[in-house]
C-alpha positions, 0 to 999 in steps of 0.5 A: 130544389130551387127556392123562391125569393119569398122563401129566402126573404123569410127565414123563421129559424134565423128570426127566432135566433135573433130574438133569442140571442141578438143579431150578431151580423148586424152588431158586427156591421155596426162595430166595423162602421164604428171602427172605420169612423174612429180610424178616419178621425184618428187619420185626420178625417182624410177618409171620413167622407166615404159612402155609408151603406145603411143596413136593414137588419130588421130591427135592433139598435141603430148604434153599436154599443161596444158589446160583443 
């Protein structure tokens, strides 16, 4: 069975889990970006101008709060 893009874009089970437990994938991405930013600052900013790829997690906080 082949799924259409509209079926793949709408994942109700995942959406329910995100509402109940939080979006672990988005939090991990934010933590990684935070760590990269800190590393760049500690290295003297020589890597601070790398392109930023924004993520669309469908909601949630926009800044990593340090919890896992």
